[in-house]
N, C-alpha and C positions, 0 to 999 in steps of 0.2 A: 318116794321115787327121786332120785336126783336128778336135776334139768340140767342141762348146759345153760351159761350164763349168757345172757343176752349181750349182744354187742354193737357199736356203730360199725357201719359198713362205708367205707370212703368218705367218713366224716357223718355221716347221716344217720337218721332213723326214726322211721314211720309209724305214728299211733294210729289206731283209727277208733274215735272215740262213739260208740254205739249205746244208745240211752232210750230206757221207756220203748222195749220192746213191746211188750206185755201181750205176747199171746199164749195159746195154751195148746192144749193135745190135741183140738182138731183147729187148725189153723188157715191163715191167709195168706195165700199163696203169694199174692202179689208181693207182700213185703218181702218174703224169701227172694224170691226172683229178684228183688233190690238189691237185696244183700248181698245174695252170691256175684253177684254186678260189679260191686263195689271191693269185695275180696278179690275179684281178677283184677280190676283195674289200678286200684293202688296198690295191691301186693304190699300190704303193711307188715310190719315186723312186728308187731304185737297187736291185736284187737283187746278194747277194753270195753268189756257188758258195764254198764255205766249204773245200774238200776231198775226196779222194776221189769226186770229180766223175762221173767212171765206173769200172767196175770193170776199169782199163787191165791187170794185171796177169794180169785171167782172159779178155780181150777175144779170146783166140786159142783157146780151150775151143770143144768142139764142143757145139752145141746139142742133142745127145742125148747124154744121160751115158755117158761112158766112148768115145764116140766118137772118133776122128782128130782132133787139135788142127790150127788152121792153122797153118802154116809159112813161106808166102809174105808178105814183108812188104808187096808191091803189097796181098794181100787184108787185111792187118792193117790198112793204112791205110785202105780203105775200110771196114773196120769200126770204125774211132776215130771216122772224118769222119761214118759213120751216127749213131753212141753220140751224140757232140757237138752234131749237128742235132737230136736229137730232144729234148735236153735245153735248147740254146739257142734255137733257132726260135721257140717257143711265147712268149719274154720279147721277143726283136727284132721279133716280128711284133706284140705290143703296144705296141712304139715307149720298152721300157722300158729303162733305162741296166742295165746289169751289170758286175761286177768277178769275179775269180778268184784264189781260193788254192789251190793245190795240196798233196794229201795223200800218203799212202803208198800210195795203189793206181792214181792216176794214171798212172804211167810202164807203157811195155807192153815188151816182150821189146825191138822193135826201135826206139821212140821214145820220146821224154826228152821232160820238162816242158816243155822251149824250143821242142821239135818242136809241142809240142801247143798252147803261145801263141801259135804261128801260125795256129792254127787258129781258137782263138779272135777273134783280132783280125780275122779276116776278115767278123767277124757288126758290122752297125753297133751303134752304142753302148757299145760294147767301152772300159772306164774301165783304166787300172792297167795292168800286163805290160807294163812298157816298163822294169824294172829291172835286166837282167843287166849292162849297162854299169857300173853303179856298185856294184850289191852281189851280183854273180854268181848272183841267182837271176831269171827272168823274171817270176815273179807277188811279190816284194818290192818294195814301191812304196808310192806314197801318194795315196790320192785326196781331193782338196780339197773343201769345199761353201762356196762362197762366199755371201757374205750376203744377202740379200733385192735389196737394190740393185745387187750384183754389186760392191762396192766395196773387199771385202777377204775373207780368208780367213776362215772361221765357224768352221768345225769339219775335222778331219782324220781318214781313217780309213786308219791303219796296215793295211796288207798284207801277211804275212809270211811266208816261206817256212820250215817248220820239219822238212823231211824232207831227208836228204842220201842220196843213191842215190852205192854204193861199186862200183870197179869190181869185184869178184866178184859182184856182182847182187843183193848183200843192201843195206838199208838203215839207217841210224843217224839217230836224231831229234833234233836240236837246231837253235837257229837260230845262223847262224855269228856268229864275231866280227865279220867283215864286216859284213853287215847290221845289226849293232848298231852299229857305228859309223858308219854310215851315217845311221841314225835319230837319234842325237846331234847330228851335222851338221847336217842338215834341220830337226830341230827347233828348235833354238838359232836357227837362220835364220829362221824362221816365228814364233819369239817376238821374234826382236829389228824384224822387219816390222812388227808388232805392238805396237809402243811397251812392249817388254819384258815385254809380259803372254801367257804361252803359250796358244795354239789350243786349244780343248777337242780331243778325242780319244779315239776307241774304238781298239783295237787288235784284228786279227784274225789268228790262225794256227789250224791245223790240230788238232796235237797241243798237250795241257794244259800247260802250266807246269811245272818241277820243284818250284815253289815251293806249288804244290797239297798238299804231304805236310803240311806245317805246319796244316792245318786238318781230320787224318785223325788218328783216336785210335786208340791200340789199343784191345779191350774182351771182354768175357767172350763167347765164343760161342752165348751164350742170348739176348744183346740183340737184341731185334727187327727191328733196324737195322745187325747184324754181318753183313759179308762179308768172306771171305777173301781175305787179301793174299797175295803171289809167296812169301812165307814160311813159308806155312803159318799163321800168324797170323791173329787176327780183329780187322777194324776198322772204324769207322764215324765220318763225317762230326761232326766234334767242335763245327762253328760253320755259320752257313747257312740258306738255303732252299733245299727241295728233297728229291731221294731222290739217294741214293747206292748203286745196284745192284749196281756191281763197283766194286772197287779200281781206280781212274785209271791209264791207262796214257800216264804222262807224258816229257815229253822227259829222254832220258837223262842229259842234263847241263846246265847253263846255263852261257850266255856273256857273262852279266852284262846280260841285255836287260832283267829286272827292277828290277835297282838303277839303270841308265840311265833307266826310266821313271819314278823315284821322283824322279831327279836332275833330268830335264827338265819335271816336273811337267804335264802337258798329257794324258796318258790317263788316263782315266776308269774304263776296263773293258779287261780281256783277254777274248776270246769266242773260245771253242775247241769244238771236236768232237770226232770221233775214238772216243769212248766208248760211243756208241750207243744205250746203255740209262742211263746217265748223265745225272741233270736236275736241276743245283742251282746255284746261287749262295753266293758267300762273298766276304768282303771281306780283304784284308792291307795293312797299312800305306794307309790309305787309298783301295787300288785294288780294284773288283772283279773277281773271276773268274768267269765264266759257261758251262758245260757248258750245249750243245744239243745234244740229242739226235739221233739219225740221221731222216732221210727215208724211206730205203730201204725196199725190200720185199724186198731181193736179200742179207739179211743175217738172222744171230739176234739176236733183239730181244724186246721185248712190244710189250708197248700203247701206250708211250712212243714216238710216232714223229711226227713233224710238223716244225714251222718255227717261227721266233721274230722277231721285230717289235720294233725299236730307233725310236722316237719320239724324235728329237732336237729341243731348243728352243734357239733362235737366240739369243733377250735372255739367259737364264741359264744356257747353256752344259752343260745336263745333257741325261737322257736317261732315258724310259720304257721297258722292254722288258717281254712278255709271250710266254709259249709257248702257240702253240696246236697241237692233233691233228688227226687226221683226223676222229676225229667231232665236234670242238667246230666243224669248218666243213662238212662232207657231213652231219653226224646219224647216225644209228644205224638208219636204216632197210634191211631187207634189201638195197633196191638198192644200199646203201652196205656193208654189211657183207658181204655174201655174197662179192663182187670180194676185197676184203681178207684175209678167213680165207682164202680159197683160194690168194690169190697171195702172202703176206707168207710169210718163214720165221722158225720160232721161235713158231709158234703150233698146234704137234700136238693139243698137249691141247683148244684150242677146237675145230680141224677134225674131231676124233673125237665131242665133244658135237655139233657141227652135221651131222655124217652120222648118230649115232645118233639126231638129232632129227629128221631129213629123211625117215630108215628108219622110225620110229612113224609118222609124219603119212601116209605113204606105205601101212602097213598098216591105219592108221584108214579113209583113202579106201577100201582095196581091199575091208575089213570090209564098209563101208558098202554099195559096189557090189553085193557078194554077197548081200548081207543084201536089197538092194531085188530085185535078179532073183529071189530067192525068193520074196519079197511079189507080186511081179507071176506069177509061174507057178501061186502058190495061185487 
């Protein structure tokens, strides 16, 4: 199905970056309430579902803990379609275009990312997901945003797969050499068509680049920003803005993608997810590296859950970005906080505090009622 070209409006274009949704066919509704609020508040020109869009490798789990898992592929497919519909239907109902990048949790026991791509493409407004023939990955593609008058390509969004699933069921996290060669060829073609000037771009993949290590430094364990690394030593973010709450889980190797970006000269920033509680941006060799925390309530995280906006500028070719948490959009009223605390994993301490507070309030009310009854009897 042919889709209308995406274009700038009054020189601006808003992208909503949503990563690590990680929900299933039985959902945690507080997350979807937040996403609905984000769609309505920002009115994005494009939503990028940036990996781990469903918890595919757990889609067969029983709803009851330790119950029997689903083993029938037909039932599994129904669960997958239902999970994707919960996610995509609210976007499609608002006539918002969307694009998809896959992560390490999207595959299921019986269905691959390519199978998932067919389901996403069945919804109106699905851009990208057409790269399998050239790159070997359905989700490795480019989405072009045209100038306000539609005359030329004004911005590119490179969507790149960063997870390879192996025949034994395990996975290895890296960008393929084939994808890098495709990017170099395609980027240079855009440059040539643009009079020799690179078309500004953002690069989206799920797993952080291995180059992220260059902005992480070993530190004393007593450092207030220290996190333990996989080698047992302690590290902190050496430069950048934001918080590194744990040592990043990066691609296991490079296929030359970062060097290719520098050589092509078009990519302004590489945007990733995967790390759930890391929320920082830094710069390496003139390219920004941006990590967006998860939005999911079905994973161990902290209060840093939310979405990120990118506002692209047609005239200048640059961008502005901002992260927004649940509380930023929904506030901190009891109507917001109660469902969030009950449904979000990783907030055990807060739930205990809430329960203790509720119990104390109940005791006060009961005590007041008893006192009132005694006073009436007198």
